[in-house]
Structures are given as structure tokens and as C-alpha cells.
PyMOL CGO cylinders between C-alpha atoms (Angstrom):
from pymol import cmd
from pymol.cgo import CYLINDER

trace = [
    CYLINDER, 15.10, -54.84, -35.87, 13.41, -56.42, -32.86, 0.3, 1, 1, 1, 1, 1, 1,
    CYLINDER, 13.41, -56.42, -32.86, 12.36, -54.21, -29.97, 0.3, 1, 1, 1, 1, 1, 1,
    CYLINDER, 12.36, -54.21, -29.97, 14.25, -55.20, -26.83, 0.3, 1, 1, 1, 1, 1, 1,
    CYLINDER, 14.25, -55.20, -26.83, 12.59, -52.89, -24.34, 0.3, 1, 1, 1, 1, 1, 1,
    CYLINDER, 12.59, -52.89, -24.34, 9.54, -50.67, -24.14, 0.3, 1, 1, 1, 1, 1, 1,
    CYLINDER, 9.54, -50.67, -24.14, 8.88, -47.67, -21.98, 0.3, 1, 1, 1, 1, 1, 1,
    CYLINDER, 8.88, -47.67, -21.98, 5.46, -46.21, -21.25, 0.3, 1, 1, 1, 1, 1, 1,
    CYLINDER, 5.46, -46.21, -21.25, 4.51, -42.58, -20.84, 0.3, 1, 1, 1, 1, 1, 1,
    CYLINDER, 4.51, -42.58, -20.84, 1.03, -42.09, -19.44, 0.3, 1, 1, 1, 1, 1, 1,
    CYLINDER, 1.03, -42.09, -19.44, -0.96, -38.87, -19.56, 0.3, 1, 1, 1, 1, 1, 1,
    CYLINDER, -0.96, -38.87, -19.56, -4.07, -38.47, -17.42, 0.3, 1, 1, 1, 1, 1, 1,
    CYLINDER, -4.07, -38.47, -17.42, -6.45, -35.57, -18.04, 0.3, 1, 1, 1, 1, 1, 1,
    CYLINDER, -6.45, -35.57, -18.04, -9.17, -34.73, -15.53, 0.3, 1, 1, 1, 1, 1, 1,
    CYLINDER, -9.17, -34.73, -15.53, -12.14, -33.06, -17.23, 0.3, 1, 1, 1, 1, 1, 1,
    CYLINDER, -12.14, -33.06, -17.23, -15.00, -30.97, -15.92, 0.3, 1, 1, 1, 1, 1, 1,
    CYLINDER, -15.00, -30.97, -15.92, -18.65, -31.58, -16.88, 0.3, 1, 1, 1, 1, 1, 1,
    CYLINDER, -18.65, -31.58, -16.88, -18.05, -29.74, -20.20, 0.3, 1, 1, 1, 1, 1, 1,
    CYLINDER, -18.05, -29.74, -20.20, -15.00, -31.89, -20.97, 0.3, 1, 1, 1, 1, 1, 1,
    CYLINDER, -15.00, -31.89, -20.97, -12.61, -28.96, -20.36, 0.3, 1, 1, 1, 1, 1, 1,
    CYLINDER, -12.61, -28.96, -20.36, -9.27, -30.00, -18.80, 0.3, 1, 1, 1, 1, 1, 1,
    CYLINDER, -9.27, -30.00, -18.80, -9.05, -29.21, -15.09, 0.3, 1, 1, 1, 1, 1, 1,
    CYLINDER, -9.05, -29.21, -15.09, -6.05, -31.38, -14.21, 0.3, 1, 1, 1, 1, 1, 1,
    CYLINDER, -6.05, -31.38, -14.21, -3.18, -32.89, -16.19, 0.3, 1, 1, 1, 1, 1, 1,
    CYLINDER, -3.18, -32.89, -16.19, -0.69, -35.39, -14.82, 0.3, 1, 1, 1, 1, 1, 1,
    CYLINDER, -0.69, -35.39, -14.82, 1.87, -37.66, -16.42, 0.3, 1, 1, 1, 1, 1, 1,
    CYLINDER, 1.87, -37.66, -16.42, 4.01, -40.62, -15.54, 0.3, 1, 1, 1, 1, 1, 1,
    CYLINDER, 4.01, -40.62, -15.54, 7.25, -41.84, -17.12, 0.3, 1, 1, 1, 1, 1, 1,
    CYLINDER, 7.25, -41.84, -17.12, 8.58, -44.41, -14.69, 0.3, 1, 1, 1, 1, 1, 1,
    CYLINDER, 8.58, -44.41, -14.69, 11.83, -44.98, -16.62, 0.3, 1, 1, 1, 1, 1, 1,
    CYLINDER, 11.83, -44.98, -16.62, 12.50, -41.26, -16.21, 0.3, 1, 1, 1, 1, 1, 1,
    CYLINDER, 12.50, -41.26, -16.21, 11.65, -41.28, -12.53, 0.3, 1, 1, 1, 1, 1, 1,
    CYLINDER, 11.65, -41.28, -12.53, 8.43, -39.32, -13.02, 0.3, 1, 1, 1, 1, 1, 1,
    CYLINDER, 8.43, -39.32, -13.02, 5.33, -40.49, -11.21, 0.3, 1, 1, 1, 1, 1, 1,
    CYLINDER, 5.33, -40.49, -11.21, 2.01, -38.65, -11.47, 0.3, 1, 1, 1, 1, 1, 1,
    CYLINDER, 2.01, -38.65, -11.47, 3.64, -35.24, -12.05, 0.3, 1, 1, 1, 1, 1, 1,
    CYLINDER, 3.64, -35.24, -12.05, 1.15, -32.38, -12.27, 0.3, 1, 1, 1, 1, 1, 1,
    CYLINDER, 1.15, -32.38, -12.27, 1.11, -30.00, -15.19, 0.3, 1, 1, 1, 1, 1, 1,
    CYLINDER, 1.11, -30.00, -15.19, -1.03, -27.10, -16.37, 0.3, 1, 1, 1, 1, 1, 1,
    CYLINDER, -1.03, -27.10, -16.37, -0.12, -27.37, -20.05, 0.3, 1, 1, 1, 1, 1, 1,
    CYLINDER, -0.12, -27.37, -20.05, 1.46, -29.71, -22.58, 0.3, 1, 1, 1, 1, 1, 1,
    CYLINDER, 1.46, -29.71, -22.58, 2.17, -29.90, -26.28, 0.3, 1, 1, 1, 1, 1, 1,
    CYLINDER, 2.17, -29.90, -26.28, 2.84, -33.19, -28.00, 0.3, 1, 1, 1, 1, 1, 1,
    CYLINDER, 2.84, -33.19, -28.00, 3.93, -33.52, -31.63, 0.3, 1, 1, 1, 1, 1, 1,
    CYLINDER, 3.93, -33.52, -31.63, 4.19, -36.87, -33.38, 0.3, 1, 1, 1, 1, 1, 1,
    CYLINDER, 4.19, -36.87, -33.38, 5.60, -37.39, -36.88, 0.3, 1, 1, 1, 1, 1, 1,
    CYLINDER, 5.60, -37.39, -36.88, 3.43, -39.58, -39.13, 0.3, 1, 1, 1, 1, 1, 1,
    CYLINDER, 3.43, -39.58, -39.13, 5.98, -41.06, -41.52, 0.3, 1, 1, 1, 1, 1, 1,
    CYLINDER, 5.98, -41.06, -41.52, 3.37, -42.52, -43.87, 0.3, 1, 1, 1, 1, 1, 1,
    CYLINDER, 3.37, -42.52, -43.87, 1.41, -39.27, -44.27, 0.3, 1, 1, 1, 1, 1, 1,
    CYLINDER, 1.41, -39.27, -44.27, 4.50, -37.02, -43.95, 0.3, 1, 1, 1, 1, 1, 1,
    CYLINDER, 4.50, -37.02, -43.95, 2.56, -34.89, -41.52, 0.3, 1, 1, 1, 1, 1, 1,
    CYLINDER, 2.56, -34.89, -41.52, 2.71, -33.83, -37.88, 0.3, 1, 1, 1, 1, 1, 1,
    CYLINDER, 2.71, -33.83, -37.88, 0.00, -34.92, -35.49, 0.3, 1, 1, 1, 1, 1, 1,
    CYLINDER, 0.00, -34.92, -35.49, -0.44, -32.59, -32.54, 0.3, 1, 1, 1, 1, 1, 1,
    CYLINDER, -0.44, -32.59, -32.54, -2.15, -32.47, -29.21, 0.3, 1, 1, 1, 1, 1, 1,
    CYLINDER, -2.15, -32.47, -29.21, -2.16, -29.21, -27.26, 0.3, 1, 1, 1, 1, 1, 1,
    CYLINDER, -2.16, -29.21, -27.26, -3.76, -29.23, -23.82, 0.3, 1, 1, 1, 1, 1, 1,
    CYLINDER, -3.76, -29.23, -23.82, -3.96, -26.73, -21.01, 0.3, 1, 1, 1, 1, 1, 1,
    CYLINDER, -3.96, -26.73, -21.01, -6.07, -26.52, -17.90, 0.3, 1, 1, 1, 1, 1, 1,
    CYLINDER, -6.07, -26.52, -17.90, -8.66, -23.80, -17.57, 0.3, 1, 1, 1, 1, 1, 1,
    CYLINDER, -8.66, -23.80, -17.57, -6.68, -22.26, -14.72, 0.3, 1, 1, 1, 1, 1, 1,
    CYLINDER, -6.68, -22.26, -14.72, -3.39, -22.01, -16.66, 0.3, 1, 1, 1, 1, 1, 1,
    CYLINDER, -3.39, -22.01, -16.66, -2.27, -18.37, -16.17, 0.3, 1, 1, 1, 1, 1, 1,
    CYLINDER, -2.27, -18.37, -16.17, -1.71, -16.44, -19.40, 0.3, 1, 1, 1, 1, 1, 1,
    CYLINDER, -1.71, -16.44, -19.40, 1.69, -15.14, -18.24, 0.3, 1, 1, 1, 1, 1, 1,
    CYLINDER, 1.69, -15.14, -18.24, 2.83, -18.73, -17.60, 0.3, 1, 1, 1, 1, 1, 1,
    CYLINDER, 2.83, -18.73, -17.60, 1.48, -19.82, -21.02, 0.3, 1, 1, 1, 1, 1, 1,
    CYLINDER, 1.48, -19.82, -21.02, 3.63, -17.13, -22.66, 0.3, 1, 1, 1, 1, 1, 1,
    CYLINDER, 3.63, -17.13, -22.66, 6.67, -18.33, -20.74, 0.3, 1, 1, 1, 1, 1, 1,
    CYLINDER, 6.67, -18.33, -20.74, 5.84, -21.96, -21.61, 0.3, 1, 1, 1, 1, 1, 1,
    CYLINDER, 5.84, -21.96, -21.61, 5.69, -21.11, -25.31, 0.3, 1, 1, 1, 1, 1, 1,
    CYLINDER, 5.69, -21.11, -25.31, 8.97, -19.21, -25.16, 0.3, 1, 1, 1, 1, 1, 1,
    CYLINDER, 8.97, -19.21, -25.16, 10.77, -22.06, -23.40, 0.3, 1, 1, 1, 1, 1, 1,
    CYLINDER, 10.77, -22.06, -23.40, 9.29, -24.54, -25.87, 0.3, 1, 1, 1, 1, 1, 1,
    CYLINDER, 9.29, -24.54, -25.87, 10.52, -22.48, -28.82, 0.3, 1, 1, 1, 1, 1, 1,
    CYLINDER, 10.52, -22.48, -28.82, 14.03, -22.31, -27.33, 0.3, 1, 1, 1, 1, 1, 1,
    CYLINDER, 14.03, -22.31, -27.33, 13.99, -26.09, -26.77, 0.3, 1, 1, 1, 1, 1, 1,
    CYLINDER, 13.99, -26.09, -26.77, 12.85, -26.62, -30.36, 0.3, 1, 1, 1, 1, 1, 1,
    CYLINDER, 12.85, -26.62, -30.36, 15.80, -24.56, -31.64, 0.3, 1, 1, 1, 1, 1, 1,
    CYLINDER, 15.80, -24.56, -31.64, 18.18, -26.68, -29.53, 0.3, 1, 1, 1, 1, 1, 1,
    CYLINDER, 18.18, -26.68, -29.53, 16.61, -29.93, -30.71, 0.3, 1, 1, 1, 1, 1, 1,
    CYLINDER, 16.61, -29.93, -30.71, 16.63, -28.76, -34.33, 0.3, 1, 1, 1, 1, 1, 1,
    CYLINDER, 16.63, -28.76, -34.33, 20.36, -28.06, -34.08, 0.3, 1, 1, 1, 1, 1, 1,
    CYLINDER, 20.36, -28.06, -34.08, 21.11, -31.48, -32.56, 0.3, 1, 1, 1, 1, 1, 1,
    CYLINDER, 21.11, -31.48, -32.56, 18.92, -33.27, -35.10, 0.3, 1, 1, 1, 1, 1, 1,
    CYLINDER, 18.92, -33.27, -35.10, 20.11, -31.47, -38.25, 0.3, 1, 1, 1, 1, 1, 1,
    CYLINDER, 20.11, -31.47, -38.25, 23.47, -29.85, -37.44, 0.3, 1, 1, 1, 1, 1, 1,
    CYLINDER, 23.47, -29.85, -37.44, 22.09, -26.74, -39.15, 0.3, 1, 1, 1, 1, 1, 1,
    CYLINDER, 22.09, -26.74, -39.15, 23.83, -24.06, -37.09, 0.3, 1, 1, 1, 1, 1, 1,
    CYLINDER, 23.83, -24.06, -37.09, 22.65, -21.17, -39.27, 0.3, 1, 1, 1, 1, 1, 1,
    CYLINDER, 22.65, -21.17, -39.27, 18.92, -21.95, -39.03, 0.3, 1, 1, 1, 1, 1, 1,
    CYLINDER, 18.92, -21.95, -39.03, 19.24, -22.79, -35.34, 0.3, 1, 1, 1, 1, 1, 1,
    CYLINDER, 19.24, -22.79, -35.34, 20.74, -19.35, -34.75, 0.3, 1, 1, 1, 1, 1, 1,
    CYLINDER, 20.74, -19.35, -34.75, 17.90, -17.79, -36.74, 0.3, 1, 1, 1, 1, 1, 1,
    CYLINDER, 17.90, -17.79, -36.74, 15.39, -19.66, -34.61, 0.3, 1, 1, 1, 1, 1, 1,
    CYLINDER, 15.39, -19.66, -34.61, 17.11, -18.42, -31.45, 0.3, 1, 1, 1, 1, 1, 1,
    CYLINDER, 17.11, -18.42, -31.45, 16.99, -14.86, -32.80, 0.3, 1, 1, 1, 1, 1, 1,
    CYLINDER, 16.99, -14.86, -32.80, 13.23, -15.26, -33.16, 0.3, 1, 1, 1, 1, 1, 1,
    CYLINDER, 13.23, -15.26, -33.16, 13.06, -16.63, -29.60, 0.3, 1, 1, 1, 1, 1, 1,
    CYLINDER, 13.06, -16.63, -29.60, 14.81, -13.49, -28.36, 0.3, 1, 1, 1, 1, 1, 1,
    CYLINDER, 14.81, -13.49, -28.36, 12.40, -11.32, -30.37, 0.3, 1, 1, 1, 1, 1, 1,
    CYLINDER, 12.40, -11.32, -30.37, 9.42, -13.29, -29.01, 0.3, 1, 1, 1, 1, 1, 1,
    CYLINDER, 9.42, -13.29, -29.01, 10.64, -12.84, -25.41, 0.3, 1, 1, 1, 1, 1, 1,
    CYLINDER, 10.64, -12.84, -25.41, 11.30, -9.14, -25.97, 0.3, 1, 1, 1, 1, 1, 1,
    CYLINDER, 11.30, -9.14, -25.97, 7.84, -8.48, -27.44, 0.3, 1, 1, 1, 1, 1, 1,
    CYLINDER, 7.84, -8.48, -27.44, 6.17, -10.35, -24.57, 0.3, 1, 1, 1, 1, 1, 1,
    CYLINDER, 6.17, -10.35, -24.57, 8.45, -8.63, -22.05, 0.3, 1, 1, 1, 1, 1, 1,
    CYLINDER, 8.45, -8.63, -22.05, 9.72, -12.00, -20.76, 0.3, 1, 1, 1, 1, 1, 1,
    CYLINDER, 9.72, -12.00, -20.76, 13.40, -11.11, -20.53, 0.3, 1, 1, 1, 1, 1, 1,
    CYLINDER, 13.40, -11.11, -20.53, 14.40, -9.64, -17.20, 0.3, 1, 1, 1, 1, 1, 1,
]
cmd.load_cgo(trace, "trace")
């Protein structure tokens, strides 16, 4: 199948003298995002040949711990939603959401 269109996503990481991230920004012009600032990101890529996940986790040195906990919780919830859409496995998706509720409760994230 021939590719008819491409879309670029660009991530720029500003580093300090010790190569620790100080700034993260990203651009996805097709999504209307231009140089959006971020304090943390997680990227997972499936390597079909190796049957393994490649990961990149980045956060700036001034990312607050309370926001990191919230970021992880929201990412887990999004993963449960994506898992359900990708697999139609309602039972495991519900189990994942139960864990998300437990995670939020233990970190006192639920108001």
C-alpha cells in the first residue's frame, strides 16, 4: 500500500549543562499544535519485528511531583480507554479502570 500523505510530529527538548531536560515542546501541525509546552511526556512505540515496546519517558526537572502523579493517573485511564477501543475486551478494560480508581484513591487524587 502506497503512502498518500505524511504528518510530522516534532519534539524539542531543551537541556541544561548536565543534559537534564529543562524545557519540552512539541508541534503537530496537522493537529493544530504549534510549539506547545509540556513538563512531561511518555512515548511508546511497538517494534513489530522484535515484538517489543520501545519507550521514551521525559520530564523536566521542575515537573511537580503532584502533577506527575496526576499525569500518570490520566495516562492510565487513557490506556484503559484505548485498550477497550483496540481490543473490544470490556472485561479487562473494566479491570484496568478499577486499578485506575485504586491508584487515584491511594494517591488521594479523587476529590
